[in-house]
N, C-alpha and C positions, 0 to 999 in steps of 0.2 A: 428672282424669277419662280416663278410659279409654272408645275404642269399637271396632267393629270392622267394617270395610270388606269386603263383596265384589266383587272385582275383574271385570274382563271387558277383554277385548281385548290379554291381553299375548301376547309372540311369545317371550320369550326374557327371558333374566336381566337387561340390557340395560334393559328394559322394566322390572323392577321397581325398579332402579335409578334409571331417569327418575322414577317413581311417588314413590319415596322424597325423589329431589330436590327434585319439587315440592311435596312437602306438605312438609316441611323448612322451605323458604322462607316458610313460612306461619307470617304472626305470631301466638301462643301456641302452637303444636306444639311439645311439648319432648321427644318419642320417635319415633322412626316404624319399622316392621318392617314390611316388604312380603317375603311370600311366593311366590315364581313360580310353583310348584307345587301348592299349595293355591288361589293367588289371591286372596288377602286381604293386607289390609293393618292393624295392630293399631296405633295412634294414641293416643299419650298428649298432650292438651291442656286449657288453660286456659280453663274455659269460659265464665269473665268476656270473654275477648279473643277465641275463635273458637268457631263453630257449626259442628254437625256438617253443614251445609249448604253451610257453605263449604269443610269438608275437600273435599267430594263435588264442588265446582265446580275447586277446584285439582287435583285427580284428571282433570276433563273437560279443563282447562286442558292436562293435556300431553297431550294426545289419545286418553285410554281413558275407561273407565265404570266409574262406583260405587255400592252402594247397602249402606242397614247393612241390609238384610232379606236374608236368607239363601236362596237358592235351591238346593235341590237336586237342582235337575234342570237347574241351569245347562249341565251338563257336556253332557249330552245335546241340550240347544238348540245348543250347540258344534258338536257332532260331526255333529248333521244338515246348519249351515247348511255346515260344511268339505264334508262327503261331498258335497254340491250341486254346492258350487263345482269338487271335486274333478273331480264326474260331467262338467258343462258343460266344463271345459279342457280334459280325456281327448278328448271327444270332438271339439273343434275342430284339439284338436292333431293326431290320427290321420293327419287328409290330408297333413300337412307331413312326417310320417315315409315315405310314398309318395316327398314330393316330393325327399325327402332322396338316393332311390338311385334314381328315374326322372325326368329331364325331361320333363316333360309342355307341350303348346303351354298358356303366359300360367301358368304353375305359379306363377311369380312372384309375378301378380299377385292370385292365389287365397292365397299366403301371406300376404300384407300384410293381406287380408279376413280372413283365420283367425286371424292373429297380434294383430289389434288391438283385439278385444274383451277375450282373454286376458290382454294387457302394461294396457289402462284401465280394465276392468270388472271382471272376475276380479282381475286385478292392484291394483286401485285402495286396498286396504286396507294391501299396501306401502308405496303414495307418502306416504298417509296421517298412518302411523304414523312416518314414514323424514320428512316436515314438523314432524310434534311434534318430533322427536327434536332436529331441527335447530332449532326454535324456542327449545330449550332448551339453547342451543350444544354439541349431542354428539350421541352417534353411536348408533346399534342395530342388531340384527339385518336389521330391516326395512331399513335405509340400505344396508348390502349387497346385500340382493335387489333395491330399486331400482336402484341402481348399476349391477349389474352385467347385469340385462336390457334396464336402456334402453342401454347399452352398444351390447347386442347388438341391441336393433331399430331405434335410430334410425342407427347405422353401416349395416344392411341397406337403410333407408329411403333415406339420402342413395346409399350405389350404384346404388340403382334410380332414383333420381330422373336420375340421372348417365348410365346407362346402364351402367353396372360391373358385373364376376360375381360381386361375392363377396356372396354374401348370407344372411344367419342369423338367418332369422326363429323357422327352427325351433328356433333355441335358447334366444331368449327364450323363445316360448311354452311348452318340456319343461322350461326353468326352474323355470316358474313352478307349472306342474303338478305337479312334482317336489317341489318346495318345499311345496304344499298338499297333496300326499298323503304328507309328512312329516311335518306339522300333523295330519293328521287321524291317523296309527298311534300320533303321541306323544299325541294328546287323548284315543283309548281307554286308551292304556296308562295316562296319567295319573288316568285315570277310575277305576280300577281300584286307583290306588294308598288311595283314601278309599272303599275296600267297607266296611272298617271302620264307619265313620262314619256308610254306607247300612245297615247292617244293626244299628245300635246305635237308628237312628230308624226302621227298620223294627218292631221289640221293640214301640213304643209301643201302647197299646190306643189305639182311635179314639173310642170310646164307652162311657159308665158307666151302671150300673142303680141308680139313688139311689132313695130312700125318701123320700118326702113323704107325711107323715100317713098314712093306710091302700092309698096307691097307690105304683107302683114306676115310675119314667120313664124310656128310655133320651134323655139328653143328651151332648154330645160333650165329650169329655175334655176340652175347653178351661174351660168352664162349670162343671166340680166345685169345690167350694167347701172350704176345711178345716173340719170339722164335719158334712159332711154324711152318711149312712149309707148306706153302698154296698152291696148287695147282688149275690154271686160266685158262680153256680153250677158243677157240673162242668164240665172243658173252656174255661172262659173263663178270658182274662187278666183279672189283677184292673190295675183302671185306674192305679193310683195311692197313694203309700204310705199307712199305715193301721196304726189295732190292731183286732183280733178284739171285736168287742162279743158276739158271740151264733152259736154252731155250732163245727163245727171241720172241718178237712182235710185232707188231705195236698199242700202244695205243692211242684211242679218249681222250686226256686230254681238251677237250673244257670247261669244266667246269669249272677248274682251268684258261687255259691260253688263251679261246676264239679263240683260232685256228683249224679249221673246220680239218688239214688235222692229220691223227692218227701221232705220234714220234715214231721211231725205240728205243727200249730197247732191252737189253742186258745184258748178268751179270754183276752185281756190281752197273747197274742201278740202282735209285729210283723210287717207285711206288706209287701213290695216291688211298687213301681209294675210292671208288665212278667212279671212269674212267672207261670208258669201254673195255675191249679188244678184239681185232680186228680179227687178223690172227690170229695167234701162240699160241702156248700152252707153258706155263714158270710156273718153281717154285720160290716161294721167299717167302726169310724170315721176319716174322711180325716183324716193331721195335715199331710202336705206335698201341695199338687199345683202344677203346672204347674213351675214351672224350680227350684224347689226339691225335686222329687224326686229319689230318689238317680239314674236313670236321665238326668234331666237334667243333674246333676250331673256324669256319667260323660262322657255327651257332649260338654258344656263344656270340662273338662278335657281329651279327644282332641282334642280342636277347637285350641286353646288350644295342645298342644302339635306339633300337624302345623301350626300357621299360627309358629310360634316359626322361632330361629337357633342353629343349636350355635356356640362356639367357634371350630370348625374351618371352619365357613361364612366368616369373615373373607377368610381366605384365597383362595378361588374367588372373593370379590367385588372384593378388590385386582386379580386378573387382569382378571375382567371390564369394571373398570372405564377400563381400557387398551386392551383386546383389539380392538374392532373400529377405533379410531383407527389401533392398531399393524398391522392387516391391511389397510387401505386403505394405508399408507405401504408394507407389502411389494409389495401389488400394482403402487404406480406405479413401484417401483423395479425390480418384473419388466420393467414397457412399456419402461423407460425402457432400461433394457438390451440385451431384444431388437432395439427397432427400434433406438436413436441407438448400440447400441456393437457388435452382431453382425451387425446387418444385415438380420435378418428382414422380410419384407413386412408392412406396417401391419396387415392382418389377422390376424397370425400374431400379432404383437405383443398387438392387443386381446382376442385369447380368452383368451391366457395370465393377460392383466390381470382380465380376467373369471372364470376358473374360479379361481383365487388369491381373487377376491373372494367367489366363493359356496361354497368349500370350507370356507370357515373358520367355525367353527361355537362359538358362544359357549355355546349351546344348552346342548351338552352338559358343560362344566362347572357352567353355573348349574345344570343337574337333578340335578346329582350326589350335594348333600347334603340338599336338600329331598325329593325322591321317597323316597330310603333312609329318614329321619326318619318320613315318613308314612307309610310300610309298617309299620318297625318298634313305633313306636307303637301303631299298628292291632293288628298281633300282640298286642302287650301287652297292649290292653284284652281282647283274644277269651282270655286267658289269667290274666287275673284282677290282670293289671299297670298302673294305672294311672302312665307317665310326663308329667310335668305340664313337657316341655317338652325344646327341643335340649339346653342347658346339664346339666341331672343326666342326660338319656340320656346324654351321654360323659362326664360326673366318674364317672359309675357303671363306667363300663370301666377307670377308674384306681383305685380302690379297694383298698387290700392291707391295711386295719385296719377292724375292724367292732364295732361296741359294743352290746348288747342288754341293754334294761332286761328285767325280769324276769319282774313280773308282768302278767298278760295277752300276753305277749310270746312267751316264753320257756314260760311255763305257761299255762292256761287263764285266770287272773283270776277264780277262784272257787273256793271253800275247798268240798271235798268229804271226806264219813267214808270214812278209808281202812281202821282196824281198830274192831273193837267187842270187846273182853274183856268175861267175861260172859252171852253169847248176847245174845238177844234183847226179855228184861226189862230189864236195865240200859238198852236203846236204846229203848225205850217210857219208861222213867220218864224218864229224860233228856229225850226229846223232849217229853215233855208238860211238864219244869220251862221246857222253852227255849221253849217257844211263846210264854209270856210274856214273853221274855227280848229284848232289842234291840240283843244283842251281836251282831257282823258273822258269830259263827260258831253263831249258836244256829242261823239258816236254812237252814244245810247239815247239820246233826243233823236237825230237823223235818222237811229232806223226803226224807233219807235212811229216816226211820222211813217216812213216808208211803209211797216205793217200795218197801218190804217187807210191806206190808199192815196196818201196826200199830195199833189201836185207842188213841188218846192217851185220858189217866186227866184227870179234873176235880183241880187244885192249890187247896189253901187256904193263906192266910198267906205267899204267895209274898212276897220281900224278893230286889232285887238287889246284893250286897255288892263293892263299887267294888272291881276288884283281884283278886277272888277269884276268883266264880261267883253263884252263885243258890240261894237255899235256896225248900222250902217243902213243905208235906203232903201224902200222898196217902194219902187214908182216915185211917188213925191215924197211919201211919208219918211222921217227917220227914227227909226227905233234903238234902243237901248235894250240888250238883253245880258241879266249878270244879276252882280248880289244886289237883294233885295233892303227894305227898309224891316226895321225891327217891329213886326205887329202880334199881335196875339195867334194868328192862323199860322205866321212863320214860324214862331216860337215853338208851339206846338207839334210842328213836322219835324223843327229841327232836334227837340226832346227825343224823336223815335227814331233818329239816328242816322235822317234822311238829311241831302244835300238842297237848299231852296234857290230858286233863279225866279225873277222877278223880268216881266215884258214890260215896256213901257215906251211911249209915246211922249217925247217931252216930259212933262211931269206927272202925268198920266198913268197908274199902273193898269195895263191891260190885264193882268192874270200872272198867274203862278205855273212854275212846273216843279215836281217833286223829284228827284234822283238817287237812289240808294243800290246798295251793293244788297241783295237780299237773302235771305237765309234761305238752303236749300231745304226744300220740302221734307226733306228723312232727317236732318238736323236734330231738332226737338224728342224725335223719339227715339236717336238713337244717344243722346244726353240720359233720358228719361232710365233706359235702360241699362247704362252703365252706373247708374248712381242706384238703382235695384240690384246691381253685384256688388255694391258697397265701396264703387272706389268716387274716391274725391275727384270731381271734376274744377278744372280752370281756365279761363278765355286770358291771350296772350295778345296784345294790337298793338299798334304805332296808334291806332287814332284816340283824340281825346276821350278824357273820363265820361262825357254822356254820351258819346256814339259808342262807345263800347258797352257801357251800363245798359242803351236802348239795346242794341244785339242781345247781350248777352241774358237778357228778361224773358227777348224772345224764345231761348231754348233751354230756359230754366238754368241757365250757370249762375253764382251768385259770387264765383272767386273770381275778382278781373283784375288782371295785370293791364295798363291804360298806357299811351304816353312811353312807349317802350320799342326803344329805336331797333333795324335789325341785327345794328353790330350789337346791341344791350342785352338781347333774348337768352344766350348762351347763361350771360351773368344772371340773369332771374332766373333761367334753372336751376343755375349752380346753388345760388341764396335759398330758393325753396327745399332742395333737398336739406339745407344745413338745416331749416325751419322746421321741419313735420320731421320726429325724430320716428324711424326704421320704414323710412318712406324708400316705395321702389318706384321710380317717376318715369310716365313714359310721356313725352311729347311727339303731338301731332302735327303736320305740317306739311309746306308743298314740295319738300324735300329737297329747294333748290335753294331761296332766300333763307329758310331758315336751315340749313347743314348744321351752324358750329351749334344750333341750341339742338338737337337733332341728336348730335354728337354727344354732348353734355348729359343727356338722361340716360339715365339705366336702359330706357330701350326708347329709341326714332322710328315714330311710324311713318310713315311718308304718301300722301295722297298721288294716286297714279293719275297722268295727263296724258291720254294716248300715248304716243307713239315716244312721249320722253320716258317711260315707266324704264329705258336702262341706265340714266340717269339719276335716279331716286336716289336718297341719301337713306339710311335706315337699315333698323333689322329686319323692318316686316313694311312691305308695299302694298297699301290697297289699291287694286288695277280700276276697281269701279268710282272712285271718288266718292264713294256713298259712305258714311258714317255710323252707320249699322252694322259694317261690314268690319269696324273697330272691336266693339261688342263681340263679337261672332270670331274674330281674333283670338279675344279674350281666352274666348269659350273652349274654341277647339284647342289653343294650348291645355289647359285645365285637364280638358280630356286625355291629352296624347300624352301629359304627365302624369296621368291615373293608370293608363295602359302601361306606360314603364314599369309604374310600382309594382302594379299587378303582376308583369309578367315575371319580374325580378322576385318576388314572393312567392311565384309558382316554380321558378326553377329553383328557387334554395328549399322551399316546401318538398320539390319535386326525391331531391338527391340524400334531405334528411329523414325520409320517409325510405327511400330507396337502399340506401346502402345496408343500412340494420338489416334489412330483409333478405340479402341480397348476400350478407354476412352471415347469414342463420342464425342470427341471434333470438329471431322468434320460432325455431327449432322446436321446441318445445310443446308450441300450438299448434305443429303440423304444419309451418310455413316455412318452405324450401323451394330457394328461385334455380330452377335451370339455366344456366350461363346464354341458352341462345335464347328463354323466353326471358331475360335482364336484357339481352340486345335490344328486342324487339321494344319491350319497354322503353329503353332510351331512344331509340328511333322517335317513335312516338310521340313522347315530350317536348323533343326540338318543332315538332309539326304543331304539337298543340299551339306553341309559344307564338307563333306564327298566326296560326289562327286566330288565337286573341285578338294580334294584332290587328288582321283583316275584318275583326268587328268595326273598325275605327271607320270603314269605309260606308259602314251604317251613318255615318253623321250627317246628321240635317241641323244650321242654323236656325237656334232656339228652342231644338226639340230634343226629347231626352230620348236617350238610344238605351232602353233599359236591360235588354240582351248583353250590350258589351257591359252594364255595370254588375248583373249578375255570372257573366260568365267566370270568375274565378271562382265563386262557393263552387259552380256545378264542375268545375276541373277538378277543383279539389275530391271531391265528394269522387270523382270518375276516379282519375287514378289511386284515390286509395282500394276503390271496391280492385280496379285493375290488377295493381299488385296484388290481393289477397286470393283474388282469383288464379292468377298464374302461379302464385304459391303453391296452393291448394291442388292444382293441376302436377305441377312439377312435383310433389309430394306422392301421388297417386303414381305416378310412373315410373320404371325401373330405376 
């Protein structure tokens, strides 16, 4: 069994690892994935051994809070609390800033009075979190803040008691103030990474107008049941998924299809919840409600994707697991070196120790991957691309070979009449016969005749001739419609992949009708785009070689696997992976018939089909049924992976340059970093990583995101200058 927990109280990636550790130790838990950025835990467990309440208790034992209920206002509540804590801390800290430059009578006692509530009331959460980590025999980011501020506060308290001059109450106060400021800015930025979910949730209708007998009643959408008849008027949102029973209208389905023009809908057509009714009124029967609607399934997929981990995250997790102990060790070495070997005063060595403790930031590294995945998957959802997690997102960036199913993927999946030889009279007679037929191509001919406004004629003595066609009498004339004799014209049409049928009266051929499953308008453009990206394209189909080659040539594919039955497609994918060395193979299909092949490929990509999106198999679902979005999915994947690598590089660069400056290694060059400014730099680094991920929100399919590409260079230069200026400012202070 699997459950999702909404978490609160986490402050860094170490907190996430701490919760993972606590949950993993719980008997019956099989697998745990805690995502720091999305503040969610996905837990797989044995319900016979452990209950959900036990999982929540395990999280609380680690010092955090958990709930099974999603609270989309949780971020706003957290931001509001941090804002209040920062405001209180800042107001109390301001007088300490004055005391740093002007010694006023009894200022040291005022400093103690002002710093104490900041340290133990506003900063209480740091101690609580550090204690929870210690109970689990580990350290987290709050451990560093608690140690650093405590050193400054208690050293100052002892000196004040003994009457010595070195006091650093302002250091501990401003450290806490700046760290809370960083958390506040980080929380605001992180909230924006989940905007996609908020927008999707906001699309849902709140009420539905249900017809009960002769009355219509407005009820909450949660109370709508399958089978209810719902009335929708112009300008209203369609509340749930269903089928129109009466009336017609133009419906804006841009939420799903991306097409801005309204789609005409009539009785028998499906409608999708949260789309907008534009022109007419209609009644429809609810077929999917609650968590089964298309919008709910999309929200679920995006939430799961945003809470997942990409394989590349393992690298950051390994570093985060040893990061805090390594920083504490570096700080202790710094203290020993300055105090015992280089003969510096105790206050100097302690401030260097404190600066190293607070400047090191595992948060930046912990946020590198999840924030990019959250923004990337969110942008994908907005552009009709549902990525089902970090793993398929990462694999999509490596794909070099792609296999397309033909029917419904490259083609429209529905046969249509392409040519009629003999005029409307031939079409009218053929459609009159085919109206009584159950052959798959009969509907295409019948609908084409309807679209031409032809009136069908009554047929007597109708017979279906298996493998050949149909025959019947109209008026006094007997007609046959079916398999034609081989002629040059018929051969020419068949080479193009079309099915040709002849209308005969006696032995005289009256005309021909060609029917084919036509290629989607966008398929050739999509294939060309993928080939320009250096991806080898293949087509797989159960059709004969001639038909397969005809369709493939229309879209520019030269590699064709024909005569492959549905059960043989998975084996064909397996053989292709063995045939092409160093290949990463993606399979694109309708997600139902092609499920085994989608699973066999390195990446399965399912073409969405209206409300069946929840049933689709594969790591990526293309909602709009447009092959161009396959190329866009690969492009988005590469952009997201690039952003993750940028974030990781910057997080490592930040700590590489920041720790030596904090340790006062460059004191000879006049660079000494005070602990409170080190804390501010630490806070800003986390914010900058989240901000870098947010640049993915500028992603547009097929367009370069230059600001996102050059952001790391700008950030490296900016933070190098920031460190230097902070250090020079510190050196100029007392």
